[in-house]
N, C-alpha and C positions, 0 to 999 in steps of 0.2 A: 935357266934356273927356275924351279918351281916356286910356288907361293910358300912363304915361311909359315911354319906351323908351330904350335906349342906342344907340350908333352903328350897331349891327348889327340893330336892330329887336327886340331881346330885352327883355322886361319887367325893370324895375330895382326893387330892394328893399333893397339892402344899403348900409350906410355903409362907409367905408374900414376901420374897425375890425372890422366884421362880416365883410367880405370877407377881411381878413387872417386872422381866426380860422378861417373856413371853409377857406381855402386852405393853412393851416399855415405862413404866412410872416409877416414883420413889416410894419407899416405903412410903415416906412422902405423896405423892399424894394419895396413896391407903388409908392411915390412915385418910387423910382429907376427902376423899369421904365417908368413913365409918362413920365419925362423923356427916356428913350432911345427912346420910340416903340414899346415892346413891348406896351403896353396902350392900347386906345382911351380917350379921355377919358370921364369919368363924365357922367351927366346931372345938371345942376345943378337941385336942387329948392328948396323953400322955405328961406329963411334962408341961401341960397347953399351948401347942404350937397350934396356930390356923392353920387350914388346909383349903385350898380353892379349888374350883372345876371349871368345865367348865362354869357354869352359871356366876361365877365371871368374868372369862375371856371375855365372850360374853357381859356382862354388861359394862365392861371397854371399849370394842371395840365400843359399841353403844354410850357411852359418848364421845369417841374420834370423832366419826362421827358427833355427834351433835355439838361439838365444831368447827369442820371444816365447818359446815353449818353456823356458826356465832352466835349460840345461847349463851346467857349469862348463868351464873351458875344458876341463879334463874329460867330461862326458862327451863334449863335441869332438874332441880329439879321437876318442875311442870310436865314435860313430863314423867319422870320416875315414879313419884308418882301416875300417872294415870294408869300405867301398873299393871296388876294383879300380886300378890305376888308370884304365883306359876309358872311363866313362866319358861320353860326349856331353856337350852343353845341354842337349835335349834330355839325355838320361838323368842328369843332375836336376833339371827342371821338374822331371817326374817325381824324383825323391822329394823335392821341395813341396810339390803339390800334395803329396801324401802327408808330410809333416804339417803343412798348413791346415790340413783337414782335422788335426787334433785340436786346433784352437777354436774358440768361439768367434763368431763373426764380429769383426771390429773394423770400423772405417777410420781412416786418419785424414785430417784436413791438410791439403797441400795447396801450394800456390802455383801459378803458371811458371814462376822461376824454378820451383822444385822439379816440375815436370821436365823443363828444358834441361836442367842439370842432369837428370837421369837419362834423357835422350841424347845428350851430348851435342845438341844443336837447337836452334830456335824452332818452335812448333807453330804451325799455321792453325787457323781456326778449323780447317778440315781435319788436321791431325787430332785436335781435341775432340771434334765430333766423332771421329773413329774410336777413340778411347772410350767415349761415352757409350757408343754402340756396342763395344765389347763388354760392357758392364764393369770396366776397370774404374771408371770415374762416374761420379754423380754431380751434375752441375747445380749449384745453389746460388740464389741471388740474395745478398745481404740487404739490410735495411736501407743503406745509402745507394743501392743499385750496384754495389761491388759484387763481382762474380767470384765465388769461391768453389772449391772442389773437395768432395769427399772421395777418397781413393781406397780401394781394396789393397792393403799392403801385400797380400800374397799374389796379386795379379799385376801390380803396377809394372814391375820389371819386365814381365813377359809381354804385357801389352805394348810397352815402349818398343821392344824388339820387333813386335809384329807390325809396327808402323812401316818397316822396310818392305813388307810384303805388299805387292800391288793389288790390293783388294778394294773394291768400291764400297761405299757406305751401304748400299743395298745388299751386297754380298755378305757383309758383316752382320747386318740385321737378320738375313736369312740363316746364316750359320748359327747365330745365337738362338734363333727360334728352334732350329733342329736340335741343338744340344739341350736346351731347356725342356723341350717336349720329351725327348728320350730319357733324360735324367729323371724327370718327374715320374715317367711311366715305370722306369726301373726301380726307383725308390718305393713307389706305391706297391709294386708286385713283390719286392723283397720284404717289405713290411708285412704285407698280407701273408706271405709264406711263413715268415717267422711267427706271426701271431697265431695262425691256424695250425701249424705243424709243430711248433716248439712251445711257445708261451701258453697257448690255450690248454693243451694236454697236461703240461706241467702244473699250471695253476689249479686245474681241476683235480689233480691227484695229490697236491701238496696239502699236508695237514698242519704243518708248522708255519706260522706267519713269517718266521725268520727265514725259512727256505724261499718263500715268495720274494722277500726283500732282497735276498742274495741274488735271485734271478734278475730282479730289476737292476741291481748294481752291475751284473754281468752284461746285460743288454746295453747299458749305458756306455760300456767300453767297446762295443762292437763297431761303431762307425769307422774308426781308423782302419780296422781290418777289412771291412767291406769296401772302403774307398781304395785301399791298396789293391784288392782283388779286381775292382772295376778298372782302375788305371792300367793294371797289367793286362787284363783282357782287352781293353780298348787299344792299347799299344800294339798288341799282337794282331788284332783285327785290322788296324790301320795299315800296318806293314803289309799284310796280305792283300788288302785292297790296292795299295800303291803298287805292289809287285804285279798284280793282275792288270792294272791300268797302264803302268809305265814300263813294266818288265824289270823293275828294281824296287828297292825299299824306299826310294825317294822320288819326289816329283821330278819331271824332266826339267832340266835347267837350260 
């Protein structure tokens, strides 16, 4: 018999209580979302116990991000119902990353217990160091020597999942440096291109101050569109690189 999967083909392993603990919500919330069709049904295992998987976690994280954006429940329902039914946990994580890019940067204070609840297990000091290396956490020391953490809400869930990947601290630092260097270079070049090819000529030819202000307003709404384009381009490029390296769209297992 093969591994049990949920409705999106993802392996399942969590009870509803474990899913609630990992996602940081209540069991009642999960059942409510399920009745509204926001979550796919669980896989029913032995003794009629529902089992949930990575796609459920990713969907709950996406719902949380949409709520932070200020969307009503009805708007969230419309958003989710427009998504394909067969999206994987990774696909949902990409949607969440795009939605998170709409929001201003905001760090939330979390405790070690909060982190362990999200991880579903105790965390070692090495685990915490790896989350810090991913830029998911920032370690701060209080006046009495107490260690506190500032977490990026948009990355916390993803970072906890990445703890299962056998990467050393040096590898994480190197990967972060690569991402930051290319992200800054891309942002710099796109900004230059927009300024020289769009903003500059427009501002030079505009005679009405209101037109210039309208263009400023339009440019302020561009980041989500740019991020979505970058995420899509990166996803396609990564799949091509994985296919060229391993012969498939996924790393060798």
